[in-house]
GUVOZA-663788 format. One record per residue (C-alpha): x, y, z; residue in one letter. Coordinates in steps of 0.02 Angstrom, whole numbers, padded with zeros to 5 digits, always signed. Layout:
XYZA ...
REM end
This chain:
+08042+10267+02108M +07962+10112+02098M +07819+10081+01967F +07667+10009+02003D +07604+09938+01841G +07419+09942+01904H +07422+10138+01916H +07431+10170+01737D +07293+10013+01691M +07149+10110+01791W +07150+10253+01673G +07134+10119+01520M +07009+10014+01640Y +06900+10165+01661W +06912+10213+01488G +06844+10065+01415W +06697+10064+01524W +06658+10252+01463V +06678+10182+01288F +06564+10047+01299W +06434+10114+01405L +06434+10271+01280T +06418+10140+01137F +06274+10053+01219I +06181+10199+01241L +06192+10260+01067I +06145+10074+01007V +05997+10079+01107V +05937+10260+01063L +05948+10211+00882A +05859+10062+00898L +05722+10148+01009S +05700+10272+00858R +05692+10165+00722G +05563+10061+00811L +05468+10197+00851R +05445+10247+00676G +05383+10077+00627R +05250+10079+00768T +05159+10240+00715Q +04990+10224+00629Q +04981+10265+00440P +04900+10422+00409E +04732+10422+00369T +04636+10536+00259R +04536+10681+00297A +04353+10652+00301D +04243+10739+00162T +04094+10844+00210P +03988+10699+00144L +04072+10565+00252D +04050+10689+00404S +03851+10708+00366L +03854+10520+00325K +03918+10481+00505R +03800+10629+00592R +03657+10533+00522Y +03709+10373+00557A +03720+10430+00738A +03552+10493+00746G +03612+10661+00768D +03500+10735+00616I +03340+10692+00529T +03311+10586+00358T +03243+10756+00299E +03407+10852+00359E +03523+10725+00293Y +03435+10726+00120E +03426+10930+00102E +03610+10957+00167R +03668+10793+00057K +03581+10901-00101D +03680+11049-00048R +03838+10980-00025L +03835+10881-00187I +03778+11038-00283H +03910+11146-00193S +04067+11006-00186F +04032+10898-00353P +04195+10802-00303D +04131+10747-00143S +03996+10618-00199Q +04028+10437-00168N 
REM end
């Protein structure tokens, strides 16, 4: 039986291809997850009821009288919502 040295080499050749492709895939996935975490917007604070009221008044959804009345009610109901 003659030994053809190339037969054993093909197994190692494909093994290295699988190794490097797997390695590159892992690196790309790790980098994409790391970069995705940096591009997310920081959390914004929730609007207070008074902020919502001010926005509605500025948009013209409510009149000045409604705004003043609701603002007074909010300030008396939620003292810590004052700005």
